[in-house]
C-alpha positions, 0 to 999 in steps of 0.5 A, a space after each residue: 695201476 699195474 701190480 708189481 711184486 715187491 720184495 719185503 725187507 725186514 730190519 733189526 734195529 737197536 736204539 737208545 730212546 734216552 739218547 735218541 740214537 741208533 746203536 745197530 741195524 741189520 737187514 734180514 731175510 725172514 724165514 719160518 725160523 731164523 737165528 740172527 747175530 746182531 753185533 754192536 759195541 758196548 758203551 765205554 763207561 761202566 753202568 746199566 743201559 736200557 735199549 730197545 730192539 725193533 723188528 720192522 718191516 717196510 712192506 706190512 703195516 702193523 707187523 713191527 714189534 719192539 722189545 726192551 732190554 737192559 745191558 750191564 757194562 762192567 768196569 775195565 780191569 788192567 790186563 794181567 791184574 785181578 781184583 782180589 776178594 776176601 775169599 781168595 786164597 794166597 
């Protein structure tokens, strides 16, 4: 068998375990230090959501990592309107 160089690919994936769905995915180049922006659309319905961020490599076994995080989505307000609080002044 001939040795060939294979480029490693690293992936950032956001998944919803309860819904068994993929929210976002991005392939990245791993460096000593990296700052990555992974965008996804928040759910339309207000509430609390639990997601998992997966950091996976297609070249190394045992290198995958996962981190759970929560997202709180506020209710939409009509443009130009504002909910008033008792402490708001006239």
